[in-house]
All heavy atoms as a GROMACS GRO file, in nm:
protein
  609
    1SER      N    1  -1.458  -0.243   0.016
    1SER     CA    2  -1.478  -0.382  -0.021
    1SER      C    3  -1.459  -0.395  -0.170
    1SER      O    4  -1.530  -0.330  -0.248
    1SER     CB    5  -1.618  -0.424   0.021
    1SER     OG    6  -1.638  -0.560  -0.016
    2ASP      N    7  -1.363  -0.475  -0.210
    2ASP     CA    8  -1.328  -0.484  -0.350
    2ASP      C    9  -1.388  -0.610  -0.415
    2ASP      O   10  -1.374  -0.718  -0.362
    2ASP     CB   11  -1.176  -0.489  -0.363
    2ASP     CG   12  -1.130  -0.486  -0.507
    2ASP    OD1   13  -1.204  -0.434  -0.594
    2ASP    OD2   14  -1.019  -0.535  -0.535
    3HIS      N   15  -1.454  -0.591  -0.525
    3HIS     CA   16  -1.508  -0.704  -0.603
    3HIS      C   17  -1.457  -0.698  -0.746
    3HIS      O   18  -1.531  -0.724  -0.841
    3HIS     CB   19  -1.661  -0.700  -0.600
    3HIS     CG   20  -1.717  -0.743  -0.468
    3HIS    ND1   21  -1.743  -0.653  -0.368
    3HIS    CD2   22  -1.746  -0.866  -0.417
    3HIS    CE1   23  -1.786  -0.718  -0.260
    3HIS    NE2   24  -1.790  -0.847  -0.288
    4THR      N   25  -1.331  -0.660  -0.759
    4THR     CA   26  -1.267  -0.659  -0.891
    4THR      C   27  -1.154  -0.761  -0.888
    4THR      O   28  -1.097  -0.790  -0.788
    4THR     CB   29  -1.207  -0.520  -0.922
    4THR    OG1   30  -1.110  -0.487  -0.825
    4THR    CG2   31  -1.314  -0.413  -0.926
    5PRO      N   32  -1.124  -0.820  -1.004
    5PRO     CA   33  -1.014  -0.919  -1.009
    5PRO      C   34  -0.879  -0.845  -0.998
    5PRO      O   35  -0.865  -0.729  -1.035
    5PRO     CB   36  -1.029  -0.983  -1.146
    5PRO     CG   37  -1.108  -0.886  -1.229
    5PRO     CD   38  -1.193  -0.806  -1.133
    6GLY      N   39  -0.782  -0.915  -0.941
    6GLY     CA   40  -0.649  -0.856  -0.932
    6GLY      C   41  -0.632  -0.770  -0.807
    6GLY      O   42  -0.717  -0.764  -0.721
    7ILE      N   43  -0.515  -0.703  -0.802
    7ILE     CA   44  -0.483  -0.622  -0.683
    7ILE      C   45  -0.464  -0.474  -0.713
    7ILE      O   46  -0.432  -0.397  -0.626
    7ILE     CB   47  -0.356  -0.677  -0.615
    7ILE    CG1   48  -0.235  -0.669  -0.709
    7ILE    CG2   49  -0.378  -0.820  -0.564
    7ILE    CD1   50  -0.102  -0.700  -0.642
    8GLU      N   51  -0.492  -0.434  -0.834
    8GLU     CA   52  -0.471  -0.294  -0.872
    8GLU      C   53  -0.562  -0.197  -0.797
    8GLU      O   54  -0.519  -0.092  -0.751
    8GLU     CB   55  -0.486  -0.274  -1.023
    8GLU     CG   56  -0.381  -0.342  -1.108
    8GLU     CD   57  -0.409  -0.490  -1.131
    8GLU    OE1   58  -0.522  -0.535  -1.103
    8GLU    OE2   59  -0.317  -0.560  -1.177
    9VAL      N   60  -0.689  -0.230  -0.785
    9VAL     CA   61  -0.786  -0.142  -0.724
    9VAL      C   62  -0.755  -0.115  -0.576
    9VAL      O   63  -0.755   0.001  -0.533
    9VAL     CB   64  -0.932  -0.190  -0.745
    9VAL    CG1   65  -1.029  -0.108  -0.664
    9VAL    CG2   66  -0.967  -0.183  -0.892
   10PRO      N   67  -0.723  -0.217  -0.494
   10PRO     CA   68  -0.687  -0.186  -0.357
   10PRO      C   69  -0.560  -0.100  -0.345
   10PRO      O   70  -0.550  -0.017  -0.256
   10PRO     CB   71  -0.668  -0.321  -0.291
   10PRO     CG   72  -0.709  -0.423  -0.388
   10PRO     CD   73  -0.733  -0.359  -0.518
   11ILE      N   74  -0.467  -0.119  -0.436
   11ILE     CA   75  -0.344  -0.039  -0.434
   11ILE      C   76  -0.380   0.107  -0.464
   11ILE      O   77  -0.332   0.199  -0.395
   11ILE     CB   78  -0.240  -0.093  -0.532
   11ILE    CG1   79  -0.186  -0.226  -0.482
   11ILE    CG2   80  -0.128   0.006  -0.556
   11ILE    CD1   81  -0.098  -0.301  -0.580
   12ILE      N   82  -0.462   0.128  -0.564
   12ILE     CA   83  -0.506   0.265  -0.597
   12ILE      C   84  -0.583   0.326  -0.479
   12ILE      O   85  -0.564   0.442  -0.444
   12ILE     CB   86  -0.588   0.265  -0.728
   12ILE    CG1   87  -0.500   0.226  -0.845
   12ILE    CG2   88  -0.656   0.400  -0.749
   12ILE    CD1   89  -0.577   0.195  -0.972
   13ALA      N   90  -0.671   0.248  -0.420
   13ALA     CA   91  -0.749   0.297  -0.305
   13ALA      C   92  -0.658   0.340  -0.193
   13ALA      O   93  -0.681   0.444  -0.129
   13ALA     CB   94  -0.845   0.190  -0.258
   14ALA      N   95  -0.554   0.265  -0.168
   14ALA     CA   96  -0.458   0.298  -0.060
   14ALA      C   97  -0.387   0.430  -0.090
   14ALA      O   98  -0.367   0.515  -0.001
   14ALA     CB   99  -0.359   0.188  -0.037
   15THR      N  100  -0.350   0.454  -0.215
   15THR     CA  101  -0.284   0.579  -0.248
   15THR      C  102  -0.379   0.699  -0.237
   15THR      O  103  -0.334   0.811  -0.221
   15THR     CB  104  -0.223   0.576  -0.393
   15THR    OG1  105  -0.326   0.559  -0.488
   15THR    CG2  106  -0.122   0.464  -0.404
   16MET      N  107  -0.507   0.671  -0.244
   16MET     CA  108  -0.607   0.777  -0.232
   16MET      C  109  -0.655   0.797  -0.088
   16MET      O  110  -0.744   0.876  -0.063
   16MET     CB  111  -0.726   0.748  -0.327
   16MET     CG  112  -0.686   0.747  -0.470
   16MET     SD  113  -0.823   0.708  -0.580
   16MET     CE  114  -0.914   0.861  -0.569
   17GLY      N  115  -0.597   0.720   0.006
   17GLY     CA  116  -0.628   0.742   0.146
   17GLY      C  117  -0.705   0.633   0.218
   17GLY      O  118  -0.732   0.645   0.336
   18ALA      N  119  -0.745   0.528   0.146
   18ALA     CA  120  -0.817   0.418   0.212
   18ALA      C  121  -0.729   0.356   0.322
   18ALA      O  122  -0.610   0.334   0.300
   18ALA     CB  123  -0.856   0.312   0.111
   19GLN      N  124  -0.786   0.336   0.437
   19GLN     CA  125  -0.710   0.277   0.546
   19GLN      C  126  -0.756   0.136   0.582
   19GLN      O  127  -0.686   0.063   0.653
   19GLN     CB  128  -0.720   0.369   0.669
   19GLN     CG  129  -0.654   0.500   0.646
   19GLN     CD  130  -0.660   0.592   0.769
   19GLN    OE1  131  -0.713   0.553   0.871
   19GLN    NE2  132  -0.603   0.708   0.757
   20ILE      N  133  -0.871   0.098   0.535
   20ILE     CA  134  -0.920  -0.039   0.554
   20ILE      C  135  -0.958  -0.095   0.418
   20ILE      O  136  -1.035  -0.032   0.342
   20ILE     CB  137  -1.045  -0.039   0.647
   20ILE    CG1  138  -1.006   0.015   0.784
   20ILE    CG2  139  -1.102  -0.181   0.656
   20ILE    CD1  140  -1.124   0.032   0.878
   21LEU      N  141  -0.903  -0.212   0.387
   21LEU     CA  142  -0.932  -0.276   0.259
   21LEU      C  143  -0.987  -0.415   0.287
   21LEU      O  144  -0.942  -0.486   0.375
   21LEU     CB  145  -0.804  -0.291   0.175
   21LEU     CG  146  -0.732  -0.161   0.144
   21LEU    CD1  147  -0.596  -0.189   0.082
   21LEU    CD2  148  -0.815  -0.074   0.051
   22GLU      N  149  -1.086  -0.453   0.208
   22GLU     CA  150  -1.142  -0.588   0.217
   22GLU      C  151  -1.128  -0.652   0.079
   22GLU      O  152  -1.163  -0.590  -0.021
   22GLU     CB  153  -1.289  -0.584   0.255
   22GLU     CG  154  -1.355  -0.717   0.259
   22GLU     CD  155  -1.506  -0.710   0.274
   22GLU    OE1  156  -1.560  -0.602   0.305
   22GLU    OE2  157  -1.571  -0.816   0.256
   23ASN      N  158  -1.075  -0.773   0.077
   23ASN     CA  159  -1.057  -0.842  -0.048
   23ASN      C  160  -1.087  -0.989  -0.029
   23ASN      O  161  -1.054  -1.045   0.075
   23ASN     CB  162  -0.913  -0.824  -0.096
   23ASN     CG  163  -0.902  -0.820  -0.246
   23ASN    OD1  164  -0.937  -0.916  -0.313
   23ASN    ND2  165  -0.859  -0.710  -0.300
   24HIS      N  166  -1.152  -1.051  -0.127
   24HIS     CA  167  -1.176  -1.195  -0.121
   24HIS      C  168  -1.045  -1.268  -0.143
   24HIS      O  169  -0.963  -1.228  -0.224
   24HIS     CB  170  -1.278  -1.238  -0.228
   24HIS     CG  171  -1.415  -1.185  -0.202
   24HIS    ND1  172  -1.505  -1.250  -0.124
   24HIS    CD2  173  -1.478  -1.070  -0.242
   24HIS    CE1  174  -1.618  -1.183  -0.117
   24HIS    NE2  175  -1.602  -1.069  -0.187
   25PHE      N  176  -1.024  -1.376  -0.069
   25PHE     CA  177  -0.898  -1.451  -0.068
   25PHE      C  178  -0.928  -1.600  -0.072
   25PHE      O  179  -1.013  -1.649   0.001
   25PHE     CB  180  -0.822  -1.412   0.058
   25PHE     CG  181  -0.692  -1.485   0.078
   25PHE    CD1  182  -0.581  -1.445   0.005
   25PHE    CD2  183  -0.684  -1.589   0.165
   25PHE    CE1  184  -0.461  -1.510   0.024
   25PHE    CE2  185  -0.562  -1.657   0.186
   25PHE     CZ  186  -0.451  -1.615   0.114
   26MET      N  187  -0.854  -1.670  -0.159
   26MET     CA  188  -0.871  -1.814  -0.168
   26MET      C  189  -0.735  -1.884  -0.154
   26MET      O  190  -0.638  -1.842  -0.221
   26MET     CB  191  -0.932  -1.857  -0.301
   26MET     CG  192  -1.076  -1.819  -0.313
   26MET     SD  193  -1.158  -1.861  -0.471
   26MET     CE  194  -1.072  -2.000  -0.533
   27LEU      N  195  -0.726  -1.982  -0.067
   27LEU     CA  196  -0.600  -2.057  -0.052
   27LEU      C  197  -0.571  -2.140  -0.176
   27LEU      O  198  -0.457  -2.155  -0.215
   27LEU     CB  199  -0.605  -2.146   0.071
   27LEU     CG  200  -0.607  -2.072   0.205
   27LEU    CD1  201  -0.627  -2.171   0.320
   27LEU    CD2  202  -0.479  -1.993   0.223
   28ASP      N  203  -0.676  -2.191  -0.238
   28ASP     CA  204  -0.660  -2.277  -0.353
   28ASP      C  205  -0.729  -2.211  -0.474
   28ASP      O  206  -0.852  -2.194  -0.471
   28ASP     CB  207  -0.721  -2.414  -0.324
   28ASP     CG  208  -0.709  -2.510  -0.443
   28ASP    OD1  209  -0.645  -2.477  -0.543
   28ASP    OD2  210  -0.762  -2.622  -0.430
   29GLY      N  211  -0.656  -2.171  -0.573
   29GLY     CA  212  -0.712  -2.104  -0.689
   29GLY      C  213  -0.807  -2.188  -0.773
   29GLY      O  214  -0.876  -2.138  -0.860
   30ASP      N  215  -0.807  -2.321  -0.750
   30ASP     CA  216  -0.894  -2.410  -0.827
   30ASP      C  217  -1.030  -2.433  -0.764
   30ASP      O  218  -1.113  -2.502  -0.819
   30ASP     CB  219  -0.824  -2.545  -0.847
   30ASP     CG  220  -0.700  -2.532  -0.933
   30ASP    OD1  221  -0.695  -2.441  -1.018
   30ASP    OD2  222  -0.605  -2.610  -0.913
   31THR      N  223  -1.052  -2.378  -0.645
   31THR     CA  224  -1.178  -2.396  -0.575
   31THR      C  225  -1.290  -2.324  -0.650
   31THR      O  226  -1.273  -2.210  -0.690
   31THR     CB  227  -1.170  -2.343  -0.430
   31THR    OG1  228  -1.062  -2.411  -0.366
   31THR    CG2  229  -1.297  -2.369  -0.354
   32GLU      N  230  -1.403  -2.390  -0.661
   32GLU     CA  231  -1.518  -2.325  -0.727
   32GLU      C  232  -1.609  -2.268  -0.619
   32GLU      O  233  -1.654  -2.339  -0.529
   32GLU     CB  234  -1.592  -2.427  -0.812
   32GLU     CG  235  -1.514  -2.469  -0.935
   32GLU     CD  236  -1.599  -2.557  -1.029
   32GLU    OE1  237  -1.720  -2.539  -1.032
   32GLU    OE2  238  -1.537  -2.645  -1.090
   33CYS      N  239  -1.636  -2.139  -0.629
   33CYS     CA  240  -1.729  -2.075  -0.537
   33CYS      C  241  -1.782  -1.948  -0.606
   33CYS      O  242  -1.728  -1.905  -0.710
   33CYS     CB  243  -1.664  -2.042  -0.404
   33CYS     SG  244  -1.541  -1.914  -0.410
   34ALA      N  245  -1.880  -1.887  -0.546
   34ALA     CA  246  -1.943  -1.768  -0.609
   34ALA      C  247  -1.845  -1.651  -0.624
   34ALA      O  248  -1.857  -1.572  -0.717
   34ALA     CB  249  -2.063  -1.725  -0.526
   35ASP      N  250  -1.749  -1.641  -0.534
   35ASP     CA  251  -1.655  -1.526  -0.538
   35ASP      C  252  -1.521  -1.561  -0.599
   35ASP      O  253  -1.426  -1.479  -0.593
   35ASP     CB  254  -1.631  -1.475  -0.394
   35ASP     CG  255  -1.757  -1.416  -0.332
   35ASP    OD1  256  -1.834  -1.355  -0.406
   35ASP    OD2  257  -1.776  -1.437  -0.210
   36ALA      N  258  -1.509  -1.674  -0.662
   36ALA     CA  259  -1.381  -1.719  -0.720
   36ALA      C  260  -1.324  -1.618  -0.820
   36ALA      O  261  -1.205  -1.592  -0.821
   36ALA     CB  262  -1.396  -1.857  -0.784
   37SER      N  263  -1.409  -1.558  -0.901
   37SER     CA  264  -1.361  -1.467  -1.005
   37SER      C  265  -1.304  -1.338  -0.948
   37SER      O  266  -1.229  -1.267  -1.018
   37SER     CB  267  -1.471  -1.437  -1.107
   37SER     OG  268  -1.576  -1.366  -1.042
   38VAL      N  269  -1.338  -1.303  -0.825
   38VAL     CA  270  -1.286  -1.180  -0.764
   38VAL      C  271  -1.200  -1.205  -0.642
   38VAL      O  272  -1.168  -1.115  -0.565
   38VAL     CB  273  -1.402  -1.081  -0.726
   38VAL    CG1  274  -1.476  -1.034  -0.852
   38VAL    CG2  275  -1.498  -1.149  -0.628
   39SER      N  276  -1.160  -1.331  -0.624
   39SER     CA  277  -1.074  -1.368  -0.512
   39SER      C  278  -0.927  -1.366  -0.555
   39SER      O  279  -0.895  -1.401  -0.668
   39SER     CB  280  -1.110  -1.507  -0.462
   39SER     OG  281  -1.241  -1.507  -0.413
   40ILE      N  282  -0.839  -1.324  -0.463
   40ILE     CA  283  -0.697  -1.321  -0.493
   40ILE      C  284  -0.630  -1.446  -0.435
   40ILE      O  285  -0.679  -1.507  -0.340
   40ILE     CB  286  -0.629  -1.193  -0.448
   40ILE    CG1  287  -0.638  -1.176  -0.295
   40ILE    CG2  288  -0.686  -1.073  -0.520
   40ILE    CD1  289  -0.559  -1.055  -0.245
   41THR      N  290  -0.518  -1.482  -0.493
   41THR     CA  291  -0.440  -1.599  -0.450
   41THR      C  292  -0.342  -1.561  -0.339
   41THR      O  293  -0.319  -1.443  -0.316
   41THR     CB  294  -0.362  -1.655  -0.570
   41THR    OG1  295  -0.266  -1.558  -0.610
   41THR    CG2  296  -0.455  -1.688  -0.689
   42PRO      N  297  -0.282  -1.660  -0.275
   42PRO     CA  298  -0.180  -1.630  -0.176
   42PRO      C  299  -0.065  -1.545  -0.233
   42PRO      O  300  -0.015  -1.453  -0.165
   42PRO     CB  301  -0.130  -1.767  -0.130
   42PRO     CG  302  -0.251  -1.855  -0.148
   42PRO     CD  303  -0.316  -1.804  -0.276
   43ASP      N  304  -0.021  -1.574  -0.355
   43ASP     CA  305   0.086  -1.492  -0.416
   43ASP      C  306   0.042  -1.349  -0.439
   43ASP      O  307   0.121  -1.256  -0.415
   43ASP     CB  308   0.131  -1.554  -0.550
   43ASP     CG  309   0.208  -1.684  -0.534
   43ASP    OD1  310   0.261  -1.707  -0.421
   43ASP    OD2  311   0.216  -1.761  -0.633
   44GLN      N  312  -0.082  -1.331  -0.483
   44GLN     CA  313  -0.134  -1.195  -0.500
   44GLN      C  314  -0.147  -1.121  -0.366
   44GLN      O  315  -0.120  -1.003  -0.356
   44GLN     CB  316  -0.269  -1.197  -0.572
   44GLN     CG  317  -0.259  -1.233  -0.718
   44GLN     CD  318  -0.396  -1.248  -0.781
   44GLN    OE1  319  -0.482  -1.318  -0.728
   44GLN    NE2  320  -0.418  -1.178  -0.892
   45MET      N  321  -0.184  -1.196  -0.263
   45MET     CA  322  -0.196  -1.135  -0.129
   45MET      C  323  -0.060  -1.090  -0.079
   45MET      O  324  -0.047  -0.980  -0.021
   45MET     CB  325  -0.259  -1.234  -0.031
   45MET     CG  326  -0.275  -1.177   0.110
   45MET     SD  327  -0.382  -1.033   0.121
   45MET     CE  328  -0.537  -1.113   0.145
   46SER      N  329   0.041  -1.169  -0.103
   46SER     CA  330   0.176  -1.130  -0.064
   46SER      C  331   0.221  -1.005  -0.140
   46SER      O  332   0.279  -0.912  -0.080
   46SER     CB  333   0.275  -1.245  -0.091
   46SER     OG  334   0.250  -1.352  -0.010
   47LEU      N  335   0.195  -1.002  -0.269
   47LEU     CA  336   0.232  -0.883  -0.348
   47LEU      C  337   0.150  -0.762  -0.306
   47LEU      O  338   0.206  -0.652  -0.296
   47LEU     CB  339   0.209  -0.914  -0.498
   47LEU     CG  340   0.251  -0.804  -0.595
   47LEU    CD1  341   0.398  -0.765  -0.577
   47LEU    CD2  342   0.225  -0.848  -0.737
   48LEU      N  343   0.024  -0.779  -0.276
   48LEU     CA  344  -0.059  -0.670  -0.230
   48LEU      C  345  -0.006  -0.614  -0.098
   48LEU      O  346   0.008  -0.493  -0.083
   48LEU     CB  347  -0.204  -0.715  -0.214
   48LEU     CG  348  -0.302  -0.613  -0.154
   48LEU    CD1  349  -0.310  -0.489  -0.239
   48LEU    CD2  350  -0.440  -0.676  -0.138
   49THR      N  351   0.027  -0.703  -0.007
   49THR     CA  352   0.078  -0.660   0.123
   49THR      C  353   0.211  -0.584   0.106
   49THR      O  354   0.230  -0.479   0.166
   49THR     CB  355   0.099  -0.782   0.217
   49THR    OG1  356  -0.025  -0.848   0.233
   49THR    CG2  357   0.150  -0.740   0.354
   50LEU      N  358   0.301  -0.635   0.025
   50LEU     CA  359   0.427  -0.568   0.000
   50LEU      C  360   0.404  -0.431  -0.064
   50LEU      O  361   0.467  -0.332  -0.023
   50LEU     CB  362   0.514  -0.655  -0.091
   50LEU     CG  363   0.648  -0.596  -0.129
   50LEU    CD1  364   0.739  -0.582  -0.010
   50LEU    CD2  365   0.714  -0.685  -0.235
   51SER      N  366   0.313  -0.423  -0.158
   51SER     CA  367   0.281  -0.295  -0.225
   51SER      C  368   0.224  -0.194  -0.128
   51SER      O  369   0.260  -0.076  -0.127
   51SER     CB  370   0.182  -0.318  -0.339
   51SER     OG  371   0.238  -0.402  -0.437
   52LEU      N  372   0.136  -0.240  -0.038
   52LEU     CA  373   0.074  -0.150   0.061
   52LEU      C  374   0.179  -0.099   0.159
   52LEU      O  375   0.177   0.020   0.197
   52LEU     CB  376  -0.040  -0.218   0.132
   52LEU     CG  377  -0.161  -0.255   0.047
   52LEU    CD1  378  -0.260  -0.339   0.127
   52LEU    CD2  379  -0.226  -0.131  -0.010
   53ARG      N  380   0.272  -0.183   0.201
   53ARG     CA  381   0.378  -0.137   0.291
   53ARG      C  382   0.470  -0.036   0.224
   53ARG      O  383   0.513   0.060   0.286
   53ARG     CB  384   0.460  -0.258   0.343
   53ARG     CG  385   0.380  -0.357   0.427
   53ARG     CD  386   0.322  -0.290   0.551
   53ARG     NE  387   0.218  -0.374   0.612
   53ARG     CZ  388   0.088  -0.347   0.611
   53ARG    NH1  389   0.044  -0.238   0.556
   53ARG    NH2  390   0.003  -0.429   0.666
   54ASN      N  391   0.496  -0.056   0.095
   54ASN     CA  392   0.578   0.039   0.020
   54ASN      C  393   0.507   0.173   0.006
   54ASN      O  394   0.568   0.279   0.014
   54ASN     CB  395   0.616  -0.017  -0.118
   54ASN     CG  396   0.722  -0.125  -0.106
   54ASN    OD1  397   0.800  -0.129  -0.013
   54ASN    ND2  398   0.727  -0.213  -0.206
   55ILE      N  399   0.376   0.167  -0.017
   55ILE     CA  400   0.297   0.292  -0.025
   55ILE      C  401   0.303   0.369   0.105
   55ILE      O  402   0.321   0.489   0.108
   55ILE     CB  403   0.149   0.260  -0.062
   55ILE    CG1  404   0.142   0.216  -0.209
   55ILE    CG2  405   0.058   0.380  -0.038
   55ILE    CD1  406   0.008   0.155  -0.247
   56GLU      N  407   0.294   0.296   0.219
   56GLU     CA  408   0.302   0.360   0.349
   56GLU      C  409   0.436   0.431   0.365
   56GLU      O  410   0.445   0.542   0.417
   56GLU     CB  411   0.285   0.258   0.461
   56GLU     CG  412   0.145   0.204   0.474
   56GLU     CD  413   0.136   0.089   0.572
   56GLU    OE1  414   0.241   0.027   0.605
   56GLU    OE2  415   0.023   0.057   0.614
   57LYS      N  416   0.544   0.366   0.321
   57LYS     CA  417   0.678   0.425   0.330
   57LYS      C  418   0.687   0.552   0.245
   57LYS      O  419   0.742   0.654   0.289
   57LYS     CB  420   0.784   0.327   0.290
   57LYS     CG  421   0.805   0.216   0.390
   57LYS     CD  422   0.908   0.116   0.337
   57LYS     CE  423   0.916  -0.007   0.424
   57LYS     NZ  424   1.004  -0.108   0.365
   58VAL      N  425   0.638   0.543   0.123
   58VAL     CA  426   0.648   0.656   0.030
   58VAL      C  427   0.565   0.774   0.077
   58VAL      O  428   0.610   0.888   0.073
   58VAL     CB  429   0.604   0.611  -0.112
   58VAL    CG1  430   0.591   0.731  -0.203
   58VAL    CG2  431   0.704   0.514  -0.171
   59LEU      N  432   0.443   0.750   0.123
   59LEU     CA  433   0.357   0.857   0.166
   59LEU      C  434   0.399   0.915   0.300
   59LEU      O  435   0.370   1.033   0.329
   59LEU     CB  436   0.212   0.811   0.172
   59LEU     CG  437   0.148   0.774   0.036
   59LEU    CD1  438   0.004   0.723   0.058
   59LEU    CD2  439   0.152   0.889  -0.059
   60GLY      N  440   0.464   0.835   0.383
   60GLY     CA  441   0.510   0.884   0.512
   60GLY      C  442   0.393   0.913   0.606
   60GLY      O  443   0.280   0.872   0.584
   61LYS      N  444   0.426   0.989   0.708
   61LYS     CA  445   0.326   1.018   0.811
   61LYS      C  446   0.273   1.160   0.798
   61LYS      O  447   0.196   1.206   0.881
   61LYS     CB  448   0.388   1.000   0.950
   61LYS     CG  449   0.430   0.857   0.976
   61LYS     CD  450   0.493   0.839   1.108
   61LYS     CE  451   0.533   0.693   1.124
   61LYS     NZ  452   0.617   0.671   1.241
   62GLY      N  453   0.313   1.234   0.698
   62GLY     CA  454   0.262   1.366   0.678
   62GLY      C  455   0.330   1.474   0.763
   62GLY      O  456   0.286   1.588   0.767
   63VAL      N  457   0.437   1.436   0.831
   63VAL     CA  458   0.509   1.529   0.918
   63VAL      C  459   0.648   1.551   0.857
   63VAL      O  460   0.720   1.457   0.831
   63VAL     CB  461   0.525   1.472   1.062
   63VAL    CG1  462   0.606   1.565   1.149
   63VAL    CG2  463   0.388   1.446   1.120
   64LEU      N  464   0.681   1.677   0.832
   64LEU     CA  465   0.812   1.711   0.778
   64LEU      C  466   0.903   1.757   0.889
   64LEU      O  467   0.873   1.854   0.959
   64LEU     CB  468   0.799   1.820   0.672
   64LEU     CG  469   0.713   1.787   0.550
   64LEU    CD1  470   0.706   1.906   0.457
   64LEU    CD2  471   0.766   1.667   0.477
   65LYS      N  472   1.012   1.686   0.909
   65LYS     CA  473   1.108   1.726   1.010
   65LYS      C  474   1.243   1.660   0.976
   65LYS      O  475   1.248   1.561   0.903
   65LYS     CB  476   1.063   1.685   1.153
   65LYS     CG  477   1.059   1.535   1.173
   65LYS     CD  478   1.022   1.502   1.317
   65LYS     CE  479   1.036   1.350   1.338
   65LYS     NZ  480   1.022   1.316   1.475
   66LEU      N  481   1.348   1.718   1.028
   66LEU     CA  482   1.481   1.665   1.008
   66LEU      C  483   1.499   1.545   1.101
   66LEU      O  484   1.465   1.549   1.217
   66LEU     CB  485   1.590   1.767   1.038
   66LEU     CG  486   1.595   1.891   0.946
   66LEU    CD1  487   1.703   1.986   0.995
   66LEU    CD2  488   1.621   1.848   0.804
   67ASP      N  489   1.558   1.437   1.049
   67ASP     CA  490   1.592   1.330   1.141
   67ASP      C  491   1.737   1.353   1.191
   67ASP      O  492   1.803   1.448   1.151
   67ASP     CB  493   1.578   1.191   1.074
   67ASP     CG  494   1.670   1.167   0.957
   67ASP    OD1  495   1.774   1.236   0.947
   67ASP    OD2  496   1.641   1.076   0.878
   68ASP      N  497   1.784   1.270   1.281
   68ASP     CA  498   1.913   1.291   1.344
   68ASP      C  499   2.029   1.302   1.246
   68ASP      O  500   2.119   1.380   1.264
   68ASP     CB  501   1.941   1.178   1.447
   68ASP     CG  502   1.846   1.186   1.565
   68ASP    OD1  503   1.790   1.293   1.592
   68ASP    OD2  504   1.828   1.080   1.629
   69SER      N  505   2.022   1.221   1.137
   69SER     CA  506   2.131   1.223   1.041
   69SER      C  507   2.134   1.354   0.960
   69SER      O  508   2.237   1.388   0.901
   69SER     CB  509   2.120   1.105   0.946
   69SER     OG  510   2.006   1.117   0.864
   70GLN      N  511   2.025   1.429   0.958
   70GLN     CA  512   2.020   1.555   0.881
   70GLN      C  513   2.045   1.677   0.967
   70GLN      O  514   2.074   1.782   0.914
   70GLN     CB  515   1.884   1.568   0.816
   70GLN     CG  516   1.854   1.460   0.714
   70GLN     CD  517   1.708   1.460   0.673
   70GLN    OE1  518   1.620   1.480   0.756
   70GLN    NE2  519   1.684   1.441   0.544
   71SER      N  520   2.035   1.665   1.098
   71SER     CA  521   2.045   1.779   1.187
   71SER      C  522   2.179   1.851   1.174
   71SER      O  523   2.186   1.973   1.178
   71SER     CB  524   2.025   1.735   1.332
   71SER     OG  525   1.894   1.689   1.349
   72SER      N  526   2.290   1.776   1.163
   72SER     CA  527   2.422   1.840   1.159
   72SER      C  528   2.441   1.921   1.034
   72SER      O  529   2.520   2.017   1.032
   72SER     CB  530   2.530   1.732   1.172
   72SER     OG  531   2.525   1.644   1.062
   73SER      N  532   2.374   1.887   0.926
   73SER     CA  533   2.391   1.962   0.801
   73SER      C  534   2.293   2.080   0.789
   73SER      O  535   2.300   2.155   0.692
   73SER     CB  536   2.375   1.870   0.680
   73SER     OG  537   2.246   1.818   0.674
   74SER      N  538   2.209   2.101   0.888
   74SER     CA  539   2.108   2.207   0.878
   74SER      C  540   2.172   2.346   0.878
   74SER      O  541   2.115   2.442   0.828
   74SER     CB  542   2.007   2.198   0.992
   74SER     OG  543   2.068   2.220   1.117
   75GLN      N  544   2.294   2.359   0.929
   75GLN     CA  545   2.362   2.487   0.928
   75GLN      C  546   2.399   2.530   0.787
   75GLN      O  547   2.421   2.650   0.763
   75GLN     CB  548   2.490   2.482   1.016
   75GLN     CG  549   2.592   2.381   0.965
   75GLN     CD  550   2.712   2.373   1.056
   75GLN    OE1  551   2.743   2.465   1.126
   75GLN    NE2  552   2.777   2.256   1.053
   76PHE      N  553   2.402   2.440   0.693
   76PHE     CA  554   2.439   2.474   0.554
   76PHE      C  555   2.316   2.492   0.463
   76PHE      O  556   2.332   2.512   0.345
   76PHE     CB  557   2.528   2.361   0.496
   76PHE     CG  558   2.652   2.339   0.575
   76PHE    CD1  559   2.669   2.223   0.648
   76PHE    CD2  560   2.752   2.432   0.578
   76PHE    CE1  561   2.783   2.199   0.722
   76PHE    CE2  562   2.867   2.410   0.653
   76PHE     CZ  563   2.884   2.296   0.725
   77ARG      N  564   2.199   2.486   0.519
   77ARG     CA  565   2.078   2.496   0.435
   77ARG      C  566   2.061   2.637   0.379
   77ARG      O  567   2.109   2.735   0.438
   77ARG     CB  568   1.953   2.455   0.516
   77ARG     CG  569   1.916   2.554   0.622
   77ARG     CD  570   1.786   2.509   0.692
   77ARG     NE  571   1.745   2.610   0.786
   77ARG     CZ  572   1.764   2.605   0.915
   77ARG    NH1  573   1.824   2.500   0.969
   77ARG    NH2  574   1.722   2.702   0.994
   78ARG      N  575   1.995   2.643   0.267
   78ARG     CA  576   1.962   2.774   0.207
   78ARG      C  577   1.812   2.795   0.221
   78ARG      O  578   1.733   2.706   0.212
   78ARG     CB  579   1.998   2.773   0.058
   78ARG     CG  580   2.148   2.774   0.037
   78ARG     CD  581   2.176   2.790  -0.109
   78ARG     NE  582   2.199   2.657  -0.166
   78ARG     CZ  583   2.202   2.629  -0.296
   78ARG    NH1  584   2.182   2.723  -0.382
   78ARG    NH2  585   2.220   2.508  -0.337
   79ARG      N  586   1.775   2.920   0.237
   79ARG     CA  587   1.633   2.954   0.247
   79ARG      C  588   1.589   3.016   0.119
   79ARG      O  589   1.661   3.093   0.056
   79ARG     CB  590   1.610   3.050   0.364
   79ARG     CG  591   1.645   2.984   0.496
   79ARG     CD  592   1.624   3.083   0.609
   79ARG     NE  593   1.668   3.021   0.731
   79ARG     CZ  594   1.593   3.008   0.838
   79ARG    NH1  595   1.472   3.054   0.840
   79ARG    NH2  596   1.640   2.950   0.944
   80SER      N  597   1.465   2.990   0.080
   80SER     CA  598   1.410   3.052  -0.039
   80SER      C  599   1.378   3.198  -0.009
   80SER      O  600   1.340   3.235   0.103
   80SER     CB  601   1.279   2.978  -0.082
   80SER     OG  602   1.305   2.846  -0.112
   81VAL      N  603   1.387   3.279  -0.113
   81VAL     CA  604   1.358   3.422  -0.097
   81VAL      C  605   1.219   3.452  -0.146
   81VAL      O  606   1.165   3.397  -0.232
   81VAL     CB  607   1.459   3.508  -0.175
   81VAL    CG1  608   1.429   3.652  -0.154
   81VAL    CG2  609   1.599   3.472  -0.129
   0.00000   0.00000   0.00000
């Protein structure tokens, strides 16, 4: 549960393994409420979502294997000694 302004902390949390993120969200940035200072806007939510999807792609699933496009070139691989 994030109570910091901006989207940096949830992004960092995701890179460190967080799988569930909670963030305050406001449709209208001019609304006055107790959580306004730590709420993100729709534009920030879009950027946060895009950033999290990119992190998922970069980190992958933790499984190393050749995909179909790499299989044919495996005969030319070199092994470390």
